[in-house]
N, C-alpha and C positions, 0 to 999 in steps of 0.2 A: 504494500500500500504506500502511495506517495504522500508527502506532507499535505498537499492541497486536499486530497480526499479525506485524510484524517481530520484536518482542521474544520472541514465542513460539518463535522459531527459536534463541534463545540459552539453553542449559541453565543452570540455577542450582541451588544447593543449597537445601534446605528446612530451616527451623528453627521452633521454637516460642518466641515471645517472651512472657514472663510478667512482670507488674508489679502493684504494689499488694499489700495483705495483708488478712487477715481477710475481712470481707464484701466488700471492694473488690478482692480478687484477681481478675485477669482474664488471659486468655491469647489469643494469636492466632497462626495460621500465617503465616510471612513467608518471602519469598525475596529481599527487597531488603535485603541485608546485605553489607557489605564491610569488609575490613581497611583501615585508613587509615594506621596507624603501628605499628611494633614498639617504638620507643623514643621517647617513652613509648607504652605499648600503647593504641591507640584503634581503635574500630570506628564505623561509621555504619549506622543502620537508618532505613528510610523507613516511615512509618505514615500511612495515609489519615486525613484530618481527621475523617471521620464514623465511624471505627472505635470500638467501645466502649472499647478500650484507650487511645485517644488522650488523653482528659482525665485518666485515671488516671496515665498515664506523665508527663504534664505536671506533675501535682501531686506524684507520688512522687519523680520525678527519678532513679529507679533501676529496674533490670530485670535479668532473667536471660534469656539466649538458650541454648536447648538445641538443639544441632546434631543433627538427626534421622537415624537410621540407616535402611537399606533395609527394616527390619522394622517401621517405624513409620508406614507409609502410612495406616493407619486413624486413628492419632492426628492426623496432618496433616489428614486429611479432617474429623475431628471439630472441630478448632479453626479450620477454614475455614468451618464451618457456623454457622447462627444458634443451634443447640442446644448450643453449647460450654459446658462446665462453668465455673462461676465461684465465688468465695468459698471456703469450707472444702472444698467438693466438688472444686474445682480443686487445692487444696493436697494433698489425699489422693491424687488421681490422679497428680500429679507424683511423689510418693514411691513409689507402687505400680507405675506403668507407664512413666513417662517417664524418670526419672533412671537406672534400672538399664540401659536399653537405648540411651540417647542416646550419641552419639559423644563429645561434650564439652559442658560447661556453662560459659558465660562470665557472670560477675556484673559488672554495669556500673553506672556512675553518669554521668548526663547532664551534659555540660559546656556545650554550646551547642545551640540549636535554630534551624534555618534553615527558612524557608518555601520550599517547592518546588511551586508550583501547588496541586493538591488534596491534597498530602502535606506532612508535616513531616519534616525530616531531623534525626535526633538524633545528634549527634557525642558519643561517650561514651568515658570512660576504662574500660578493662578492669581491674577490681579483683582478680579471681581467675579462674583457669581450672582446671577439674577434668575430667580425662579419664574417659570412661565405664568401667564395670566390665567390659564386653564389647567385643570388637572387631567391626567390621562395615563395611559399605560405606555411603556417603552416600545419602540419599534425594534424588532430583533432580526438578526440574520442567522439562518440555520439551514443546513443542507442546500446551500446555494440559492435560497429564496428569502424574501422579506416576510416576516411573520409577526403576529401579535402574541401576547401571552395567553390568549384565549384559543389559539389554534392547536 
């Protein structure tokens, strides 16, 4: 069994990582996110070297992670596609559709970057946490598909 087929068996949460601003604003769906430390608050995200967001994140050294709710499967699918919005279109979509429904938003600054094969691991300080306006269940990724806790 290869690693990909084994890891499909491990359910993960789904989030939207956004970095950059103005014309360079980009977003991507991620499921490689973990809490590292509560004091001081730190998280780690893993981003593929060839992802459009990778060079922007390396330059900006800051990002937001929106923890997606079970009502945001379409948003996760959009940001996993090649047709994902960017620039001002992304910023408008975040305000209109992502922030009101996301479970929480973490604003982070990159402290260290580690090379991990074909990915970079961004160890980041959580600067702020804002809980979503609505409650909901988390969006999950399991066996190659997006799911809710009720499936």
